[in-house]
PDB file of N, CA, C and O in Angstrom, chain B, residues numbered from 101:
ATOM      1  N   MET B 101       0.905  -1.313   0.049  1.00  0.00           N
ATOM      2  CA  MET B 101      -0.066  -0.132  -0.037  1.00  0.00           C
ATOM      3  C   MET B 101       0.726   1.490  -0.163  1.00  0.00           C
ATOM      4  O   MET B 101       1.567   1.664   0.719  1.00  0.00           O
ATOM      5  N   ALA B 102       0.599   2.314  -0.852  1.00  0.00           N
ATOM      6  CA  ALA B 102       1.113   3.359  -0.853  1.00  0.00           C
ATOM      7  C   ALA B 102       1.453   4.276   0.416  1.00  0.00           C
ATOM      8  O   ALA B 102       0.626   4.009   1.287  1.00  0.00           O
ATOM      9  N   LYS B 103       2.076   4.954   0.718  1.00  0.00           N
ATOM     10  CA  LYS B 103       2.403   5.708   1.867  1.00  0.00           C
ATOM     11  C   LYS B 103       1.442   7.111   1.704  1.00  0.00           C
ATOM     12  O   LYS B 103       1.362   7.607   0.580  1.00  0.00           O
ATOM     13  N   LYS B 104       0.786   7.679   2.731  1.00  0.00           N
ATOM     14  CA  LYS B 104       0.032   8.771   2.489  1.00  0.00           C
ATOM     15  C   LYS B 104       1.037   9.827   3.223  1.00  0.00           C
ATOM     16  O   LYS B 104       1.588   9.485   4.269  1.00  0.00           O
ATOM     17  N   PRO B 105       1.264  11.112   2.661  1.00  0.00           N
ATOM     18  CA  PRO B 105       2.083  11.973   3.326  1.00  0.00           C
ATOM     19  C   PRO B 105       1.316  12.619   4.712  1.00  0.00           C
ATOM     20  O   PRO B 105       0.111  12.857   4.636  1.00  0.00           O
ATOM     21  N   ILE B 106       1.930  12.844   5.760  1.00  0.00           N
ATOM     22  CA  ILE B 106       1.311  13.546   6.751  1.00  0.00           C
ATOM     23  C   ILE B 106       1.012  14.596   6.597  1.00  0.00           C
ATOM     24  O   ILE B 106       2.022  15.196   6.229  1.00  0.00           O
ATOM     25  N   GLN B 107       0.006  15.395   6.663  1.00  0.00           N
ATOM     26  CA  GLN B 107      -0.446  16.544   6.375  1.00  0.00           C
ATOM     27  C   GLN B 107      -0.091  17.380   7.224  1.00  0.00           C
ATOM     28  O   GLN B 107       0.117  16.998   8.376  1.00  0.00           O
ATOM     29  N   SER B 108       0.093  18.961   6.807  1.00  0.00           N
ATOM     30  CA  SER B 108       0.866  19.624   7.634  1.00  0.00           C
ATOM     31  C   SER B 108      -0.203  20.335   8.849  1.00  0.00           C
ATOM     32  O   SER B 108      -1.417  20.473   8.697  1.00  0.00           O
ATOM     33  N   ASP B 109       0.294  20.587   9.618  1.00  0.00           N
ATOM     34  CA  ASP B 109      -0.460  21.251  10.701  1.00  0.00           C
ATOM     35  C   ASP B 109      -1.542  22.494  10.152  1.00  0.00           C
ATOM     36  O   ASP B 109      -2.710  22.389  10.526  1.00  0.00           O
ATOM     37  N   SER B 110      -1.279  23.315   9.535  1.00  0.00           N
ATOM     38  CA  SER B 110      -1.692  24.201   8.793  1.00  0.00           C
ATOM     39  C   SER B 110      -3.195  23.891   8.445  1.00  0.00           C
ATOM     40  O   SER B 110      -4.188  24.428   8.937  1.00  0.00           O
ATOM     41  N   LYS B 111      -3.122  22.531   7.124  1.00  0.00           N
ATOM     42  CA  LYS B 111      -3.889  21.817   6.452  1.00  0.00           C
ATOM     43  C   LYS B 111      -4.968  21.329   7.542  1.00  0.00           C
ATOM     44  O   LYS B 111      -6.193  21.422   7.457  1.00  0.00           O
ATOM     45  N   GLU B 112      -4.247  20.817   8.524  1.00  0.00           N
ATOM     46  CA  GLU B 112      -5.238  19.935   9.670  1.00  0.00           C
ATOM     47  C   GLU B 112      -6.351  21.164  10.182  1.00  0.00           C
ATOM     48  O   GLU B 112      -7.559  20.982  10.029  1.00  0.00           O
ATOM     49  N   GLN B 113      -5.861  22.315  10.748  1.00  0.00           N
ATOM     50  CA  GLN B 113      -6.690  23.044  11.120  1.00  0.00           C
ATOM     51  C   GLN B 113      -7.982  23.695  10.316  1.00  0.00           C
ATOM     52  O   GLN B 113      -8.879  24.376  10.813  1.00  0.00           O
ATOM     53  N   ASN B 114      -7.837  23.326   9.039  1.00  0.00           N
ATOM     54  CA  ASN B 114      -8.768  23.558   8.238  1.00  0.00           C
ATOM     55  C   ASN B 114      -9.986  22.597   7.631  1.00  0.00           C
ATOM     56  O   ASN B 114     -10.878  22.817   6.811  1.00  0.00           O
ATOM     57  N   VAL B 115      -9.558  21.262   8.525  1.00  0.00           N
ATOM     58  CA  VAL B 115     -10.301  20.006   8.147  1.00  0.00           C
ATOM     59  C   VAL B 115     -11.857  20.134   8.953  1.00  0.00           C
ATOM     60  O   VAL B 115     -11.848  20.400  10.155  1.00  0.00           O
ATOM     61  N   SER B 116     -12.923  19.971   8.370  1.00  0.00           N
ATOM     62  CA  SER B 116     -14.071  20.191   9.535  1.00  0.00           C
ATOM     63  C   SER B 116     -14.272  18.935  10.229  1.00  0.00           C
ATOM     64  O   SER B 116     -13.835  17.838   9.883  1.00  0.00           O
ATOM     65  N   PHE B 117     -14.993  19.212  11.262  1.00  0.00           N
ATOM     66  CA  PHE B 117     -15.127  18.284  12.422  1.00  0.00           C
ATOM     67  C   PHE B 117     -15.663  16.983  11.530  1.00  0.00           C
ATOM     68  O   PHE B 117     -15.114  15.883  11.591  1.00  0.00           O
ATOM     69  N   GLU B 118     -16.729  17.253  10.754  1.00  0.00           N
ATOM     70  CA  GLU B 118     -17.191  15.962   9.921  1.00  0.00           C
ATOM     71  C   GLU B 118     -16.283  15.434   9.160  1.00  0.00           C
ATOM     72  O   GLU B 118     -16.415  14.240   8.890  1.00  0.00           O
ATOM     73  N   ASN B 119     -15.309  16.060   8.703  1.00  0.00           N
ATOM     74  CA  ASN B 119     -14.088  15.586   7.608  1.00  0.00           C
ATOM     75  C   ASN B 119     -13.343  14.582   8.065  1.00  0.00           C
ATOM     76  O   ASN B 119     -13.037  13.500   7.564  1.00  0.00           O
ATOM     77  N   ALA B 120     -13.019  15.229   9.377  1.00  0.00           N
ATOM     78  CA  ALA B 120     -11.976  14.629  10.465  1.00  0.00           C
ATOM     79  C   ALA B 120     -12.467  13.183  11.140  1.00  0.00           C
ATOM     80  O   ALA B 120     -11.821  12.154  11.336  1.00  0.00           O
ATOM     81  N   LEU B 121     -13.793  13.490  11.404  1.00  0.00           N
ATOM     82  CA  LEU B 121     -14.164  12.141  12.026  1.00  0.00           C
ATOM     83  C   LEU B 121     -14.200  10.984  10.799  1.00  0.00           C
ATOM     84  O   LEU B 121     -13.708   9.863  10.927  1.00  0.00           O
ATOM     85  N   SER B 122     -14.917  11.501   9.515  1.00  0.00           N
ATOM     86  CA  SER B 122     -14.903  10.456   8.321  1.00  0.00           C
ATOM     87  C   SER B 122     -13.652  10.107   8.171  1.00  0.00           C
ATOM     88  O   SER B 122     -13.532   8.890   8.313  1.00  0.00           O
ATOM     89  N   GLU B 123     -12.468  10.753   7.900  1.00  0.00           N
ATOM     90  CA  GLU B 123     -10.901  10.323   8.016  1.00  0.00           C
ATOM     91  C   GLU B 123     -10.705   9.269   9.085  1.00  0.00           C
ATOM     92  O   GLU B 123     -10.351   8.151   8.712  1.00  0.00           O
ATOM     93  N   LEU B 124     -10.898   9.507  10.390  1.00  0.00           N
ATOM     94  CA  LEU B 124     -10.378   8.770  11.290  1.00  0.00           C
ATOM     95  C   LEU B 124     -11.164   7.585  11.274  1.00  0.00           C
ATOM     96  O   LEU B 124     -10.693   6.489  11.574  1.00  0.00           O
ATOM     97  N   GLU B 125     -12.598   7.806  10.862  1.00  0.00           N
ATOM     98  CA  GLU B 125     -13.345   6.036  10.860  1.00  0.00           C
ATOM     99  C   GLU B 125     -12.588   5.351   9.800  1.00  0.00           C
ATOM    100  O   GLU B 125     -12.563   4.133   9.978  1.00  0.00           O
ATOM    101  N   SER B 126     -11.868   5.821   8.592  1.00  0.00           N
ATOM    102  CA  SER B 126     -11.515   5.236   7.751  1.00  0.00           C
ATOM    103  C   SER B 126      -9.942   4.600   7.928  1.00  0.00           C
ATOM    104  O   SER B 126      -9.529   3.689   7.211  1.00  0.00           O
ATOM    105  N   ILE B 127      -9.143   5.236   9.002  1.00  0.00           N
ATOM    106  CA  ILE B 127      -8.196   4.993   9.333  1.00  0.00           C
ATOM    107  C   ILE B 127      -8.377   3.764  10.588  1.00  0.00           C
ATOM    108  O   ILE B 127      -7.384   3.056  10.753  1.00  0.00           O
ATOM    109  N   VAL B 128      -9.318   3.548  11.273  1.00  0.00           N
ATOM    110  CA  VAL B 128      -9.666   2.641  11.994  1.00  0.00           C
ATOM    111  C   VAL B 128      -9.913   1.207  11.344  1.00  0.00           C
ATOM    112  O   VAL B 128      -9.545   0.099  11.733  1.00  0.00           O
ATOM    113  N   ALA B 129     -10.580   1.546  10.342  1.00  0.00           N
ATOM    114  CA  ALA B 129     -10.958   0.352   9.258  1.00  0.00           C
ATOM    115  C   ALA B 129      -9.692  -0.320   8.724  1.00  0.00           C
ATOM    116  O   ALA B 129      -9.498  -1.535   8.704  1.00  0.00           O
ATOM    117  N   ARG B 130      -8.934   0.545   8.335  1.00  0.00           N
ATOM    118  CA  ARG B 130      -7.600   0.144   7.909  1.00  0.00           C
ATOM    119  C   ARG B 130      -6.973  -0.557   8.965  1.00  0.00           C
ATOM    120  O   ARG B 130      -6.758  -1.765   8.869  1.00  0.00           O
ATOM    121  N   LEU B 131      -6.634   0.161  10.058  1.00  0.00           N
ATOM    122  CA  LEU B 131      -5.568  -0.652  10.924  1.00  0.00           C
ATOM    123  C   LEU B 131      -6.607  -1.875  11.357  1.00  0.00           C
ATOM    124  O   LEU B 131      -5.896  -2.851  11.594  1.00  0.00           O
ATOM    125  N   GLU B 132      -7.642  -2.124  11.503  1.00  0.00           N
ATOM    126  CA  GLU B 132      -8.263  -3.178  12.047  1.00  0.00           C
ATOM    127  C   GLU B 132      -8.439  -4.302  10.827  1.00  0.00           C
ATOM    128  O   GLU B 132      -9.024  -5.367  11.026  1.00  0.00           O
ATOM    129  N   SER B 133      -7.946  -3.988   9.729  1.00  0.00           N
ATOM    130  CA  SER B 133      -7.986  -5.173   8.707  1.00  0.00           C
ATOM    131  C   SER B 133      -6.794  -5.861   8.767  1.00  0.00           C
ATOM    132  O   SER B 133      -6.769  -6.983   8.260  1.00  0.00           O
ATOM    133  N   GLY B 134      -5.629  -5.341   9.372  1.00  0.00           N
ATOM    134  CA  GLY B 134      -4.482  -6.035   9.421  1.00  0.00           C
ATOM    135  C   GLY B 134      -3.893  -6.439   8.373  1.00  0.00           C
ATOM    136  O   GLY B 134      -3.170  -7.434   8.306  1.00  0.00           O
ATOM    137  N   GLU B 135      -4.178  -5.656   7.452  1.00  0.00           N
ATOM    138  CA  GLU B 135      -3.125  -5.539   5.959  1.00  0.00           C
ATOM    139  C   GLU B 135      -1.877  -4.836   5.815  1.00  0.00           C
ATOM    140  O   GLU B 135      -0.904  -5.138   5.125  1.00  0.00           O
ATOM    141  N   LEU B 136      -2.129  -3.475   6.868  1.00  0.00           N
ATOM    142  CA  LEU B 136      -0.837  -2.636   6.695  1.00  0.00           C
ATOM    143  C   LEU B 136       0.312  -3.210   7.145  1.00  0.00           C
ATOM    144  O   LEU B 136       0.323  -4.109   7.986  1.00  0.00           O
ATOM    145  N   SER B 137       1.401  -2.685   6.569  1.00  0.00           N
ATOM    146  CA  SER B 137       2.925  -3.029   7.016  1.00  0.00           C
ATOM    147  C   SER B 137       2.863  -2.291   8.627  1.00  0.00           C
ATOM    148  O   SER B 137       1.896  -1.652   9.039  1.00  0.00           O
ATOM    149  N   LEU B 138       3.912  -2.506   9.268  1.00  0.00           N
ATOM    150  CA  LEU B 138       4.227  -1.688  10.536  1.00  0.00           C
ATOM    151  C   LEU B 138       4.223  -0.341  10.387  1.00  0.00           C
ATOM    152  O   LEU B 138       3.610   0.380  11.175  1.00  0.00           O
ATOM    153  N   GLU B 139       4.881   0.110   9.401  1.00  0.00           N
ATOM    154  CA  GLU B 139       5.065   1.412   9.302  1.00  0.00           C
ATOM    155  C   GLU B 139       4.127   2.207   8.698  1.00  0.00           C
ATOM    156  O   GLU B 139       4.161   3.436   8.749  1.00  0.00           O
ATOM    157  N   ASP B 140       3.246   1.532   8.097  1.00  0.00           N
ATOM    158  CA  ASP B 140       2.015   1.888   7.260  1.00  0.00           C
ATOM    159  C   ASP B 140       1.247   2.197   8.564  1.00  0.00           C
ATOM    160  O   ASP B 140       1.057   3.373   8.874  1.00  0.00           O
ATOM    161  N   ALA B 141       0.785   1.154   9.365  1.00  0.00           N
ATOM    162  CA  ALA B 141      -0.037   1.299  10.569  1.00  0.00           C
ATOM    163  C   ALA B 141       0.489   2.287  11.736  1.00  0.00           C
ATOM    164  O   ALA B 141      -0.346   2.794  12.485  1.00  0.00           O
ATOM    165  N   LEU B 142       1.967   2.585  11.910  1.00  0.00           N
ATOM    166  CA  LEU B 142       2.263   3.423  12.513  1.00  0.00           C
ATOM    167  C   LEU B 142       2.137   5.128  11.968  1.00  0.00           C
ATOM    168  O   LEU B 142       2.244   6.148  12.649  1.00  0.00           O
ATOM    169  N   ASN B 143       1.957   5.029  10.965  1.00  0.00           N
ATOM    170  CA  ASN B 143       1.770   6.202  10.144  1.00  0.00           C
ATOM    171  C   ASN B 143       0.194   6.667  10.298  1.00  0.00           C
ATOM    172  O   ASN B 143      -0.197   7.817  10.494  1.00  0.00           O
ATOM    173  N   GLU B 144      -0.547   5.570  10.169  1.00  0.00           N
ATOM    174  CA  GLU B 144      -1.941   5.685  10.048  1.00  0.00           C
ATOM    175  C   GLU B 144      -2.414   5.979  11.555  1.00  0.00           C
ATOM    176  O   GLU B 144      -3.356   6.718  11.842  1.00  0.00           O
ATOM    177  N   PHE B 145      -1.698   5.358  12.371  1.00  0.00           N
ATOM    178  CA  PHE B 145      -2.150   5.775  14.030  1.00  0.00           C
ATOM    179  C   PHE B 145      -1.620   7.003  14.522  1.00  0.00           C
ATOM    180  O   PHE B 145      -2.303   7.546  15.390  1.00  0.00           O
ATOM    181  N   GLU B 146      -0.497   7.608  14.153  1.00  0.00           N
ATOM    182  CA  GLU B 146       0.008   8.869  14.454  1.00  0.00           C
ATOM    183  C   GLU B 146      -1.015   9.994  13.459  1.00  0.00           C
ATOM    184  O   GLU B 146      -1.097  11.130  13.926  1.00  0.00           O
ATOM    185  N   ARG B 147      -1.623   9.780  12.404  1.00  0.00           N
ATOM    186  CA  ARG B 147      -2.767  10.563  11.669  1.00  0.00           C
ATOM    187  C   ARG B 147      -3.813  10.511  12.622  1.00  0.00           C
ATOM    188  O   ARG B 147      -4.254  11.502  13.205  1.00  0.00           O
ATOM    189  N   GLY B 148      -4.285   9.122  12.806  1.00  0.00           N
ATOM    190  CA  GLY B 148      -5.842   8.917  13.630  1.00  0.00           C
ATOM    191  C   GLY B 148      -5.407   9.930  15.247  1.00  0.00           C
ATOM    192  O   GLY B 148      -6.165  10.747  15.771  1.00  0.00           O
ATOM    193  N   ILE B 149      -4.309   9.635  15.636  1.00  0.00           N
ATOM    194  CA  ILE B 149      -4.023  10.840  16.996  1.00  0.00           C
ATOM    195  C   ILE B 149      -4.535  12.192  16.628  1.00  0.00           C
ATOM    196  O   ILE B 149      -5.409  12.820  17.225  1.00  0.00           O
ATOM    197  N   GLN B 150      -3.815  12.587  15.470  1.00  0.00           N
ATOM    198  CA  GLN B 150      -3.630  14.043  15.255  1.00  0.00           C
ATOM    199  C   GLN B 150      -5.306  14.508  14.964  1.00  0.00           C
ATOM    200  O   GLN B 150      -5.663  15.595  15.418  1.00  0.00           O
ATOM    201  N   LEU B 151      -6.134  13.800  14.332  1.00  0.00           N
ATOM    202  CA  LEU B 151      -7.661  13.727  14.077  1.00  0.00           C
ATOM    203  C   LEU B 151      -8.191  13.967  15.260  1.00  0.00           C
ATOM    204  O   LEU B 151      -8.749  15.040  15.490  1.00  0.00           O
ATOM    205  N   ALA B 152      -8.062  12.781  16.371  1.00  0.00           N
ATOM    206  CA  ALA B 152      -8.599  12.603  17.422  1.00  0.00           C
ATOM    207  C   ALA B 152      -8.400  13.967  18.400  1.00  0.00           C
ATOM    208  O   ALA B 152      -9.315  14.436  19.077  1.00  0.00           O
ATOM    209  N   ARG B 153      -7.125  14.475  18.348  1.00  0.00           N
ATOM    210  CA  ARG B 153      -7.019  15.737  19.083  1.00  0.00           C
ATOM    211  C   ARG B 153      -7.641  16.861  18.564  1.00  0.00           C
ATOM    212  O   ARG B 153      -8.282  17.596  19.315  1.00  0.00           O
ATOM    213  N   GLN B 154      -7.540  17.089  17.406  1.00  0.00           N
ATOM    214  CA  GLN B 154      -8.311  18.143  16.547  1.00  0.00           C
ATOM    215  C   GLN B 154      -9.675  18.290  16.689  1.00  0.00           C
ATOM    216  O   GLN B 154     -10.270  19.365  16.770  1.00  0.00           O
ATOM    217  N   GLY B 155     -10.324  16.805  16.727  1.00  0.00           N
ATOM    218  CA  GLY B 155     -11.956  16.725  16.937  1.00  0.00           C
ATOM    219  C   GLY B 155     -12.176  17.051  18.379  1.00  0.00           C
ATOM    220  O   GLY B 155     -13.166  17.658  18.785  1.00  0.00           O
ATOM    221  N   GLN B 156     -11.204  16.617  19.128  1.00  0.00           N
ATOM    222  CA  GLN B 156     -11.776  16.835  20.655  1.00  0.00           C
ATOM    223  C   GLN B 156     -11.334  18.679  20.956  1.00  0.00           C
ATOM    224  O   GLN B 156     -11.890  19.235  21.904  1.00  0.00           O
ATOM    225  N   GLN B 157     -10.468  19.371  20.199  1.00  0.00           N
ATOM    226  CA  GLN B 157     -10.565  20.664  20.593  1.00  0.00           C
ATOM    227  C   GLN B 157     -11.539  21.085  19.719  1.00  0.00           C
ATOM    228  O   GLN B 157     -11.824  22.228  20.076  1.00  0.00           O
ATOM    229  N   LYS B 158     -12.210  20.773  18.753  1.00  0.00           N
ATOM    230  CA  LYS B 158     -13.295  21.477  18.093  1.00  0.00           C
ATOM    231  C   LYS B 158     -14.860  21.216  18.737  1.00  0.00           C
ATOM    232  O   LYS B 158     -15.824  21.870  18.341  1.00  0.00           O
ATOM    233  N   LEU B 159     -14.950  20.281  19.667  1.00  0.00           N
ATOM    234  CA  LEU B 159     -15.771  19.750  20.084  1.00  0.00           C
ATOM    235  C   LEU B 159     -15.684  20.733  21.646  1.00  0.00           C
ATOM    236  O   LEU B 159     -16.728  21.157  22.141  1.00  0.00           O
ATOM    237  N   GLN B 160     -14.606  20.947  22.162  1.00  0.00           N
ATOM    238  CA  GLN B 160     -14.329  21.895  23.348  1.00  0.00           C
ATOM    239  C   GLN B 160     -14.879  23.392  22.877  1.00  0.00           C
ATOM    240  O   GLN B 160     -15.752  23.998  23.499  1.00  0.00           O
ATOM    241  N   GLN B 161     -14.257  23.868  21.732  1.00  0.00           N
ATOM    242  CA  GLN B 161     -14.644  25.000  21.551  1.00  0.00           C
ATOM    243  C   GLN B 161     -16.357  25.366  21.119  1.00  0.00           C
ATOM    244  O   GLN B 161     -16.944  26.416  21.380  1.00  0.00           O
ATOM    245  N   ALA B 162     -16.906  24.187  20.408  1.00  0.00           N
ATOM    246  CA  ALA B 162     -18.223  24.489  20.193  1.00  0.00           C
ATOM    247  C   ALA B 162     -18.970  24.231  21.627  1.00  0.00           C
ATOM    248  O   ALA B 162     -20.096  24.719  21.719  1.00  0.00           O
ATOM    249  N   GLU B 163     -18.602  23.716  22.437  1.00  0.00           N
ATOM    250  CA  GLU B 163     -19.299  23.722  24.130  1.00  0.00           C
ATOM    251  C   GLU B 163     -19.031  24.891  24.847  1.00  0.00           C
ATOM    252  O   GLU B 163     -19.830  25.374  25.649  1.00  0.00           O
ATOM    253  N   GLN B 164     -17.799  25.422  24.554  1.00  0.00           N
ATOM    254  CA  GLN B 164     -17.697  26.853  25.129  1.00  0.00           C
ATOM    255  C   GLN B 164     -18.537  27.887  24.518  1.00  0.00           C
ATOM    256  O   GLN B 164     -18.875  28.868  25.182  1.00  0.00           O
ATOM    257  N   ARG B 165     -18.899  27.733  23.287  1.00  0.00           N
ATOM    258  CA  ARG B 165     -19.503  28.721  22.589  1.00  0.00           C
ATOM    259  C   ARG B 165     -20.964  28.526  23.107  1.00  0.00           C
ATOM    260  O   ARG B 165     -21.548  29.496  23.591  1.00  0.00           O
ATOM    261  N   VAL B 166     -21.543  27.371  23.026  1.00  0.00           N
ATOM    262  CA  VAL B 166     -22.849  27.167  23.597  1.00  0.00           C
ATOM    263  C   VAL B 166     -22.799  27.636  25.034  1.00  0.00           C
ATOM    264  O   VAL B 166     -23.746  28.219  25.561  1.00  0.00           O
ATOM    265  N   GLU B 167     -21.876  27.413  25.532  1.00  0.00           N
ATOM    266  CA  GLU B 167     -22.120  27.807  27.114  1.00  0.00           C
ATOM    267  C   GLU B 167     -22.054  29.577  27.200  1.00  0.00           C
ATOM    268  O   GLU B 167     -22.310  30.112  28.278  1.00  0.00           O
ATOM    269  N   ILE B 168     -21.879  29.984  26.612  1.00  0.00           N
ATOM    270  CA  ILE B 168     -21.560  31.471  26.260  1.00  0.00           C
ATOM    271  C   ILE B 168     -22.807  32.099  26.118  1.00  0.00           C
ATOM    272  O   ILE B 168     -23.278  33.026  26.777  1.00  0.00           O
ATOM    273  N   LEU B 169     -23.378  31.348  24.980  1.00  0.00           N
ATOM    274  CA  LEU B 169     -24.712  31.567  24.376  1.00  0.00           C
ATOM    275  C   LEU B 169     -25.835  31.484  25.528  1.00  0.00           C
ATOM    276  O   LEU B 169     -26.662  32.360  25.780  1.00  0.00           O
ATOM    277  N   LEU B 170     -25.701  30.376  26.102  1.00  0.00           N
ATOM    278  CA  LEU B 170     -26.695  30.157  26.962  1.00  0.00           C
ATOM    279  C   LEU B 170     -26.537  30.939  28.232  1.00  0.00           C
ATOM    280  O   LEU B 170     -27.572  31.462  28.647  1.00  0.00           O
ATOM    281  N   ASN B 171     -25.495  31.113  28.896  1.00  0.00           N
ATOM    282  CA  ASN B 171     -25.191  31.902  30.115  1.00  0.00           C
ATOM    283  C   ASN B 171     -25.469  33.391  30.025  1.00  0.00           C
ATOM    284  O   ASN B 171     -25.525  34.092  31.035  1.00  0.00           O
ATOM    285  N   GLY B 172     -25.687  33.987  28.470  1.00  0.00           N
ATOM    286  CA  GLY B 172     -25.658  35.450  28.388  1.00  0.00           C
ATOM    287  C   GLY B 172     -27.278  35.798  28.934  1.00  0.00           C
ATOM    288  O   GLY B 172     -28.213  35.001  29.007  1.00  0.00           O
ATOM    289  N   ASN B 173     -27.267  37.126  29.254  1.00  0.00           N
ATOM    290  CA  ASN B 173     -28.337  37.519  29.567  1.00  0.00           C
ATOM    291  C   ASN B 173     -29.277  37.986  28.259  1.00  0.00           C
ATOM    292  O   ASN B 173     -28.723  38.649  27.382  1.00  0.00           O
ATOM    293  N   SER B 174     -30.205  37.762  28.170  1.00  0.00           N
ATOM    294  CA  SER B 174     -31.137  38.104  26.549  1.00  0.00           C
ATOM    295  C   SER B 174     -31.120  39.278  26.411  1.00  0.00           C
ATOM    296  O   SER B 174     -30.846  39.718  25.294  1.00  0.00           O
ATOM    297  N   ASP B 175     -31.393  40.139  27.448  1.00  0.00           N
ATOM    298  CA  ASP B 175     -31.672  41.469  27.135  1.00  0.00           C
ATOM    299  C   ASP B 175     -30.432  42.531  27.074  1.00  0.00           C
ATOM    300  O   ASP B 175     -30.529  43.630  26.527  1.00  0.00           O
ATOM    301  N   ASP B 176     -29.247  42.043  27.717  1.00  0.00           N
ATOM    302  CA  ASP B 176     -28.094  42.972  27.044  1.00  0.00           C
ATOM    303  C   ASP B 176     -27.256  41.914  26.602  1.00  0.00           C
ATOM    304  O   ASP B 176     -26.053  42.102  26.782  1.00  0.00           O
ATOM    305  N   ALA B 177     -27.508  41.129  26.208  1.00  0.00           N
ATOM    306  CA  ALA B 177     -26.351  39.939  25.742  1.00  0.00           C
ATOM    307  C   ALA B 177     -25.794  40.634  24.195  1.00  0.00           C
ATOM    308  O   ALA B 177     -26.588  41.135  23.398  1.00  0.00           O
ATOM    309  N   ALA B 178     -24.553  40.569  23.992  1.00  0.00           N
ATOM    310  CA  ALA B 178     -23.961  40.941  22.772  1.00  0.00           C
ATOM    311  C   ALA B 178     -23.099  39.956  22.345  1.00  0.00           C
ATOM    312  O   ALA B 178     -22.146  39.680  23.074  1.00  0.00           O
ATOM    313  N   LEU B 179     -23.268  39.298  21.169  1.00  0.00           N
ATOM    314  CA  LEU B 179     -22.281  38.260  20.649  1.00  0.00           C
ATOM    315  C   LEU B 179     -21.061  38.889  20.011  1.00  0.00           C
ATOM    316  O   LEU B 179     -21.103  39.869  19.267  1.00  0.00           O
ATOM    317  N   ALA B 180     -20.025  38.266  20.354  1.00  0.00           N
ATOM    318  CA  ALA B 180     -18.591  38.543  20.433  1.00  0.00           C
ATOM    319  C   ALA B 180     -17.974  37.430  19.814  1.00  0.00           C
ATOM    320  O   ALA B 180     -18.201  36.288  20.213  1.00  0.00           O
ATOM    321  N   PRO B 181     -17.156  37.689  18.805  1.00  0.00           N
ATOM    322  CA  PRO B 181     -16.258  36.233  18.289  1.00  0.00           C
ATOM    323  C   PRO B 181     -15.522  35.530  19.605  1.00  0.00           C
ATOM    324  O   PRO B 181     -14.977  36.118  20.539  1.00  0.00           O
ATOM    325  N   PHE B 182     -15.644  34.331  19.434  1.00  0.00           N
ATOM    326  CA  PHE B 182     -15.081  33.411  20.269  1.00  0.00           C
ATOM    327  C   PHE B 182     -13.410  33.617  20.047  1.00  0.00           C
ATOM    328  O   PHE B 182     -12.940  33.730  18.914  1.00  0.00           O
ATOM    329  N   ASN B 183     -12.689  33.648  21.098  1.00  0.00           N
ATOM    330  CA  ASN B 183     -11.198  33.527  20.909  1.00  0.00           C
ATOM    331  C   ASN B 183     -10.727  32.367  21.827  1.00  0.00           C
ATOM    332  O   ASN B 183     -10.864  32.565  23.034  1.00  0.00           O
ATOM    333  N   PRO B 184     -10.276  31.368  21.493  1.00  0.00           N
ATOM    334  CA  PRO B 184      -9.805  30.165  22.379  1.00  0.00           C
ATOM    335  C   PRO B 184      -8.430  30.422  23.150  1.00  0.00           C
ATOM    336  O   PRO B 184      -8.004  29.866  24.162  1.00  0.00           O
ATOM    337  N   ASP B 185      -7.970  31.238  22.518  1.00  0.00           N
ATOM    338  CA  ASP B 185      -6.550  31.663  23.020  1.00  0.00           C
ATOM    339  C   ASP B 185      -6.646  32.569  24.062  1.00  0.00           C
ATOM    340  O   ASP B 185      -5.586  32.987  24.529  1.00  0.00           O
ATOM    341  N   ALA B 186      -7.893  33.038  24.615  1.00  0.00           N
ATOM    342  CA  ALA B 186      -8.014  34.381  25.354  1.00  0.00           C
ATOM    343  C   ALA B 186      -7.863  33.724  26.770  1.00  0.00           C
ATOM    344  O   ALA B 186      -7.565  34.425  27.737  1.00  0.00           O
ATOM    345  N   GLU B 187      -8.058  32.443  26.882  1.00  0.00           N
ATOM    346  CA  GLU B 187      -7.999  31.930  28.643  1.00  0.00           C
ATOM    347  C   GLU B 187      -6.683  31.717  29.014  1.00  0.00           C
ATOM    348  O   GLU B 187      -6.415  31.364  30.163  1.00  0.00           O
TER     349      GLU B 187
END
């Protein structure tokens, strides 16, 4: 099987949660098939970990956005861009 190049960090951040989840499911299927060489399996595992971490981060950001919206007072609530690095 041909090796896939590991994508750069900048491209990873542009992957939607749904696309990351889909790719992660494909990686799991390939790993479970048992047909990959050790090197290919390690590369797939590494990519899977990157996608899982990215997905977890996106879920945390979404949860924080929802919490901000739910805890705001509807009378004087003003929407502001969410900045995850502000903490």
